[in-house]
C-alpha positions as CSV (number, residue, x, y, z in Angstrom):
1,D,101.5,103.2,67.4
2,I,103.9,104.9,69.8
3,M,101.1,106.2,72.0
4,K,99.8,102.7,72.5
5,K,103.3,101.4,73.4
6,L,103.8,104.3,75.8
7,T,100.6,103.2,77.7
8,A,102.7,100.3,78.8
9,C,104.7,102.4,81.1
10,L,102.2,104.8,82.6
11,T,100.3,102.7,85.2
12,A,102.8,102.4,88.0
13,C,102.8,105.8,89.6
14,L,103.2,104.7,93.3
15,L,106.4,105.8,94.9
16,I,108.2,102.8,96.2
17,A,111.0,103.3,98.3
18,A,115.0,101.7,98.6
19,Q,122.0,101.0,99.7
20,V,125.8,103.2,99.3
21,V,127.6,102.8,95.9
22,P,127.1,105.7,93.4
23,F,126.7,104.5,89.8
24,N,129.2,105.9,87.3
25,V,127.5,108.6,85.2
26,S,128.1,108.6,81.5
27,A,126.4,110.1,78.5
28,A,122.8,109.0,78.1
29,D,121.9,106.7,75.2
30,T,119.0,108.8,73.9
31,N,118.3,106.5,70.9
32,Q,117.7,103.5,73.1
33,D,114.7,101.5,72.0
34,H,112.9,100.2,75.1
35,N,110.6,97.2,75.4
36,Y,107.5,99.1,76.6
37,A,105.3,96.0,76.8
38,D,107.8,94.4,79.2
39,A,107.9,97.6,81.3
40,F,104.1,97.8,81.2
41,S,103.5,94.2,82.4
42,K,106.0,94.5,85.2
43,S,104.6,97.8,86.4
44,I,101.3,96.0,87.0
45,M,102.9,93.0,88.6
46,F,104.4,95.3,91.3
47,Y,101.0,95.8,93.0
48,E,100.9,92.1,93.8
49,A,103.9,92.6,96.0
50,N,101.9,95.1,98.0
51,W,98.8,93.0,98.2
52,C,97.4,92.8,101.8
53,G,95.1,90.2,103.3
54,S,94.4,86.9,101.6
55,G,93.9,85.8,98.0
56,Q,97.5,85.4,97.0
57,E,96.8,82.1,95.3
58,N,96.9,83.9,92.0
59,N,99.8,86.1,93.0
60,R,102.8,85.9,90.7
61,F,105.2,86.7,93.6
62,K,105.4,83.3,95.3
63,W,107.3,84.9,98.2
64,R,104.1,86.6,99.2
65,S,101.3,85.0,101.2
66,A,98.4,85.9,103.4
67,C,99.1,88.6,105.9
68,H,97.4,91.0,108.4
69,K,94.5,88.7,108.8
70,N,93.2,90.6,111.9
71,D,92.8,94.0,110.3
72,G,89.7,95.6,111.7
73,K,89.3,93.2,114.6
74,D,89.8,96.0,117.1
75,V,86.6,97.6,116.0
76,G,84.7,94.3,115.5
77,L,85.0,94.3,111.7
78,D,86.8,92.5,108.9
79,L,88.9,95.2,107.2
80,T,91.4,92.8,105.6
81,G,92.5,93.4,102.1
82,G,93.7,96.4,100.2
83,F,97.3,97.3,99.5
84,H,100.3,98.3,101.6
85,D,101.6,101.8,101.1
86,A,105.0,102.1,99.4
87,G,107.6,99.9,101.1
88,D,105.7,99.7,104.3
89,H,102.6,97.9,105.6
90,V,100.2,100.7,106.6
91,K,97.0,101.1,104.5
92,F,96.6,104.9,104.3
93,G,93.3,106.2,103.0
94,I,94.4,108.9,100.7
95,T,97.1,107.0,98.9
96,E,94.9,103.9,98.7
97,A,92.2,105.9,97.0
98,Y,94.6,107.8,94.7
99,S,96.3,104.5,93.5
100,A,93.0,102.7,92.9
101,S,91.4,105.6,91.0
102,T,94.5,106.4,89.0
103,L,94.9,102.7,88.0
104,G,91.2,102.5,87.2
105,W,91.6,105.6,85.0
106,A,94.5,104.0,83.2
107,Y,92.5,100.9,82.5
108,Y,89.5,103.0,81.3
109,E,91.6,105.1,78.9
110,F,93.6,102.2,77.5
111,K,91.5,99.1,77.9
112,D,92.4,97.9,74.4
113,T,96.1,98.0,75.2
114,F,95.6,96.0,78.4
115,K,93.7,93.4,76.5
116,E,96.1,93.3,73.5
117,K,99.1,92.8,75.9
118,G,97.3,90.2,78.0
119,Q,97.3,92.4,81.1
120,D,93.6,93.0,81.5
121,K,93.0,90.0,83.8
122,Y,95.9,91.1,86.1
123,M,94.8,94.7,86.3
124,L,91.2,93.8,86.9
125,N,92.2,91.5,89.7
126,I,94.2,94.3,91.3
127,L,91.4,96.9,90.9
128,K,88.9,94.5,92.4
129,H,91.1,93.8,95.4
130,F,91.1,97.6,96.0
131,T,87.3,97.9,95.7
132,D,86.6,94.8,97.7
133,Y,88.5,96.5,100.5
134,F,86.7,99.8,100.1
135,L,83.3,98.0,100.2
136,K,84.3,96.4,103.5
137,C,85.4,99.7,104.9
138,H,82.1,101.4,104.0
139,T,80.0,99.9,106.7
140,D,77.0,102.3,106.2
141,K,76.2,105.3,104.2
142,D,77.8,107.7,106.8
143,T,80.9,105.6,107.7
144,F,84.1,104.8,105.9
145,Y,87.2,103.4,107.7
146,Y,90.3,104.6,106.0
147,Q,93.5,103.7,107.9
148,C,94.7,100.4,109.2
149,G,98.0,100.4,110.9
150,N,100.0,103.0,112.9
151,G,102.7,104.5,110.8
152,D,105.1,105.1,113.7
153,T,104.8,101.5,115.0
154,D,104.8,100.1,111.5
155,H,108.0,101.9,110.5
156,S,109.8,100.6,113.6
157,Y,109.6,97.1,112.1
158,W,111.7,95.8,109.3
159,G,110.6,92.4,108.2
160,P,108.1,90.6,105.9
161,P,104.4,91.5,106.3
162,E,103.5,87.9,106.9
163,T,105.3,87.8,110.2
164,Q,104.8,91.4,111.4
165,P,104.3,91.2,115.2
166,T,103.3,94.8,115.9
167,S,99.7,95.9,116.4
168,R,97.7,97.3,113.6
169,P,95.0,99.6,115.1
170,T,92.1,100.9,113.0
171,M,93.1,104.5,113.2
172,F,90.6,106.7,111.4
173,K,87.1,106.7,109.9
174,A,85.1,109.3,107.9
175,T,81.7,110.2,109.5
176,P,79.6,113.3,109.7
177,S,81.4,114.3,112.9
178,T,84.9,113.3,111.6
179,P,84.8,114.3,107.9
180,A,87.4,113.2,105.3
181,S,86.2,114.8,102.1
182,D,89.5,114.2,100.3
183,V,89.5,110.4,101.0
184,C,85.7,110.1,100.3
185,G,86.0,112.0,97.0
186,S,88.9,110.0,95.6
187,T,87.5,106.7,96.9
188,A,84.2,107.5,95.2
189,A,86.2,108.1,91.9
190,A,87.8,104.7,92.3
191,L,84.5,103.0,92.9
192,A,82.7,104.8,90.0
193,L,85.6,103.8,87.7
194,M,85.2,100.2,88.9
195,Y,81.5,100.4,88.0
196,I,82.4,101.6,84.5
197,N,85.2,99.1,84.0
198,Y,83.3,96.1,85.5
199,K,79.7,96.5,84.6
200,D,79.9,94.2,81.5
201,I,81.7,91.5,83.6
202,D,79.6,91.4,86.8
203,A,76.7,93.9,86.8
204,N,75.7,93.1,90.3
205,Y,79.2,93.8,91.8
206,A,79.5,96.9,89.6
207,N,76.2,98.3,90.9
208,K,77.4,97.7,94.5
209,C,80.5,99.8,93.7
210,L,78.3,102.6,92.1
211,T,76.0,102.7,95.2
212,A,79.0,102.9,97.5
213,A,80.6,105.6,95.3
214,E,77.5,107.8,95.5
215,E,77.2,107.4,99.2
216,L,80.8,108.1,99.9
217,Y,80.7,111.1,97.5
218,N,77.7,112.5,99.4
219,L,79.4,111.9,102.7
220,G,82.4,113.9,101.5
221,K,80.3,116.6,99.9
222,N,77.8,117.1,102.7
223,Y,80.3,117.0,105.6
224,K,83.5,118.8,104.5
225,G,86.8,118.4,106.2
226,L,90.3,116.9,105.7
227,S,91.3,113.4,106.4
228,Q,93.9,112.4,109.0
229,A,97.0,110.3,108.4
230,Q,99.2,111.0,111.4
231,S,102.2,112.9,110.0
232,Y,102.6,110.8,106.9
233,Y,100.1,112.0,104.2
234,T,98.8,115.4,105.3
235,S,96.2,116.4,102.8
236,S,96.2,120.1,101.8
237,D,92.8,120.4,100.2
238,Y,89.6,118.4,99.3
239,W,88.1,120.4,96.4
240,D,90.2,118.5,93.8
241,D,89.2,115.1,95.3
242,L,85.5,116.0,95.3
243,A,85.8,117.1,91.7
244,W,87.6,113.8,90.9
245,G,84.7,111.9,92.4
246,A,82.1,114.1,90.7
247,V,83.6,113.8,87.2
248,W,83.8,110.0,87.3
249,L,80.3,109.7,88.8
250,Y,79.1,111.9,85.9
251,S,80.9,109.5,83.5
252,A,79.2,106.5,85.2
253,T,75.7,108.0,85.4
254,N,75.3,110.9,82.9
255,D,73.7,112.8,85.8
256,N,74.3,116.4,85.1
257,S,74.3,117.3,88.8
258,Y,77.7,115.7,89.1
259,M,79.0,117.8,86.3
260,N,77.6,120.9,87.9
261,D,79.3,119.9,91.1
262,A,82.6,119.3,89.4
263,N,82.5,122.8,87.8
264,S,81.6,124.4,91.2
265,F,84.4,122.5,93.0
266,L,86.9,123.7,90.4
267,Q,85.6,127.2,90.8
268,A,86.0,126.9,94.6
269,K,89.5,125.7,94.0
270,N,90.1,128.8,91.8
271,V,91.4,126.5,89.2
272,N,92.6,129.3,86.8
273,Q,95.2,130.5,89.4
274,Y,95.8,127.2,91.3
275,Y,96.9,125.2,88.3
276,D,99.3,127.8,87.2
277,F,102.3,126.5,89.0
278,N,103.4,123.3,87.2
279,W,102.0,120.7,89.5
280,T,100.8,117.3,88.3
281,H,98.5,114.4,89.2
282,C,99.5,113.0,92.6
283,W,98.1,111.7,95.9
284,D,97.6,115.2,97.3
285,N,96.5,116.9,94.1
286,V,94.4,114.9,91.6
287,L,93.5,118.1,89.8
288,G,95.6,117.1,86.8
289,G,93.4,114.1,86.2
290,V,90.3,116.1,86.8
291,L,91.3,118.7,84.2
292,V,92.2,116.0,81.6
293,R,88.9,114.3,82.1
294,M,87.0,117.6,82.0
295,C,88.6,118.2,78.6
296,E,86.9,115.0,77.5
297,V,83.4,115.3,79.0
298,G,83.1,118.8,80.5
299,N,80.9,121.7,79.4
300,N,83.7,124.2,79.6
301,T,86.3,122.3,77.6
302,D,88.1,125.2,76.0
303,M,89.1,126.6,79.4
304,Y,90.2,123.2,80.6
305,K,92.2,122.5,77.5
306,K,94.0,125.8,77.9
307,L,94.9,124.8,81.4
308,V,96.1,121.4,80.5
309,E,98.1,122.7,77.5
310,K,99.7,125.4,79.7
311,N,100.6,122.7,82.2
312,I,102.2,120.5,79.5
313,N,104.1,123.4,78.0
314,D,105.4,124.5,81.4
315,W,106.6,121.0,82.1
316,R,108.3,120.9,78.7
317,N,109.9,124.3,78.8
318,S,109.9,125.9,82.2
319,I,110.2,123.3,85.0
320,K,113.6,122.5,86.4
321,T,115.3,119.8,84.4
322,T,118.3,117.6,85.2
323,P,121.2,117.6,82.7
324,G,120.0,114.2,81.5
325,G,116.5,115.4,80.9
326,L,114.4,114.4,83.9
327,K,111.8,116.9,84.8
328,W,112.4,117.8,88.4
329,R,109.2,118.7,90.3
330,E,110.0,117.5,93.8
331,D,113.0,116.0,95.7
332,W,110.8,113.2,97.0
333,G,109.6,110.8,94.4
334,T,110.9,112.7,91.5
335,L,110.2,110.0,89.0
336,R,106.6,109.4,90.2
337,Y,105.8,113.0,89.4
338,A,107.5,112.9,86.0
339,E,105.7,109.7,85.1
340,A,102.3,110.9,86.4
341,E,102.7,114.0,84.2
342,A,103.5,111.6,81.3
343,M,100.2,109.8,82.1
344,M,98.3,113.1,81.9
345,A,100.1,114.0,78.7
346,V,99.5,110.7,76.9
347,V,95.8,110.7,77.7
348,Y,95.6,114.3,76.4
349,Y,97.5,113.3,73.3
350,K,95.1,110.4,72.7
351,D,92.2,112.9,72.7
352,T,93.8,115.8,70.8
353,N,96.9,114.5,68.9
354,N,98.9,117.2,70.6
355,A,102.5,116.3,69.5
356,D,104.1,118.3,72.4
357,A,102.2,116.1,74.9
358,L,103.4,112.9,73.3
359,D,107.0,114.3,73.2
360,L,106.9,115.1,76.9
361,A,105.5,111.7,77.8
362,K,108.0,109.7,75.7
363,G,110.9,111.7,77.1
364,Q,110.1,111.0,80.7
365,V,109.2,107.4,80.2
366,D,112.4,106.7,78.3
367,Y,114.4,108.4,81.0
368,A,113.0,106.1,83.6
369,L,113.6,103.1,81.5
370,G,117.3,103.8,80.8
371,S,117.8,106.8,78.5
372,N,119.6,108.7,81.2
373,P,123.3,109.5,82.0
374,A,123.5,106.5,84.3
375,N,122.3,104.2,81.5
376,M,120.1,102.4,84.1
377,S,116.5,101.6,84.4
378,Y,114.7,102.9,87.5
379,E,112.0,100.3,87.2
380,V,113.2,97.3,89.2
381,G,113.6,94.2,87.2
382,F,113.5,95.9,83.8
383,G,116.6,95.9,81.6
384,S,120.1,94.7,82.6
385,K,120.9,97.5,85.1
386,Y,118.3,98.5,87.7
387,P,118.1,99.3,91.5
388,K,119.0,96.3,93.6
389,F,117.9,97.8,97.0
390,P,114.5,99.3,96.7
391,H,113.3,100.4,100.1
392,H,110.7,97.7,100.5
393,R,110.2,95.4,103.5
394,A,108.6,92.5,101.7
395,A,111.1,92.4,98.8
396,S,114.0,92.8,101.2
397,G,112.8,89.7,103.1
398,R,115.2,90.5,105.9
399,D,113.8,90.3,109.4
400,E,115.6,92.5,111.8
401,T,113.8,91.0,114.8
402,K,115.8,87.9,114.0
403,G,119.2,89.5,113.7
404,E,119.2,90.2,110.0
405,K,120.0,93.6,108.5
406,K,118.1,95.5,105.8
407,T,121.4,96.3,104.2
408,Q,122.0,92.7,103.4
409,P,121.2,91.7,99.7
410,E,117.5,91.6,99.1
411,K,116.0,88.1,98.9
412,H,113.5,89.0,96.2
413,I,113.3,91.1,93.0
414,L,110.5,93.7,93.3
415,Y,109.6,93.6,89.6
416,G,107.9,96.7,88.3
417,A,108.7,99.0,91.3
418,L,109.5,102.6,90.4
419,V,112.0,104.0,92.8
420,G,112.1,107.7,93.8
421,G,115.0,108.3,91.4
422,P,118.3,110.1,91.0
423,N,119.4,113.4,92.4
424,Q,119.4,116.7,90.5
425,N,122.7,115.7,88.8
426,D,121.3,112.4,87.5
427,V,123.2,110.4,90.1
428,Y,121.5,107.5,91.8
429,T,123.0,106.1,95.1
430,E,122.2,102.4,95.9
431,S,121.1,102.7,99.5
432,I,118.1,101.0,101.1
433,E,118.5,103.6,103.9
434,D,118.0,106.5,101.4
435,Y,114.3,106.1,101.1
436,Q,113.9,109.5,99.6
437,H,115.4,108.2,96.4
438,S,115.2,104.4,96.7
């Protein structure tokens, strides 16, 4: 079943980052048969490299150990845990919530495949590390701490997270007077999904996640405003995040008030016009995921199906495409957008048997895994030719405070990391300094 195999590649949508030797470009091997199960398992393994706090005893990256053990201490709390963002060490609220909810969505949709390939225990361990952190950050029904670490200070340090000497202030929190509806909405989605995915494993823990999801959702809904993230992840809207939280709370509870909210948020977003410009599911716009889920459970499914199918058709036929076949939505993190669209498309295919959706998904996954003019995989550690300098401090292992240089060969292989990708001419430059692509 090609759809089941494709599931293997659609769970690692975080942009990782990446030294200067252009690869030779030759004709793509479009008939290449990729080992989707291997790509799948490594894409999950990647998150263990970005694991923050303690609990690395089950970590498959033996070069990682406990780090940032004082997070939250400046506000008298234990805010350890969670995951580092990209190749850095900050824990940003909106990307933390996006990643947790998107991975939870993947597990929900394709649980059988996770189990069949022996990846369920690893994914559940990752998902629980996310939600353990969220529960710590949610200190009462009207408070949610959502950024640990200063991006400016953090980016000035190149070295392993275990030995980072710079301070890690608790930067921002959502409260009625400092709202963050986007972060609260997407975090609520992640916690609601954890309830759904975990209730048959540990009902008590799952119920804690559901309670926190409902409280965070209400905090975001009742006190509207955008989150802060210094200059790094400036959120443009919150209606999509609130709808994302609402649709998964509806899925968790069957409470029609959440479905009514989701429809009203989409109306506020003016979804008919807004989703007309070929965007996809991403940290600043989870509308793609909302619409796909609304096709499954909503009460206006025909309209939502038309929007999703138009989006898929635009990605297939109208969006800028490189000569080698990569759909080019953005200069930054090109591959993450293409693979996130593939995630949307393969879920939609599962529900509708829409062959165009499957065709789009397979084409973008195959490109990332090696069916491209450079004949290289853009998933680190997959295949025989892949990026050797992903822009990632932990994998680099080089400590510039001790006289080492990030441009030296990396000490570790960052299995499963998806780099930003090649340029518009399908050329990828191996440079750890070129973090836009690496």
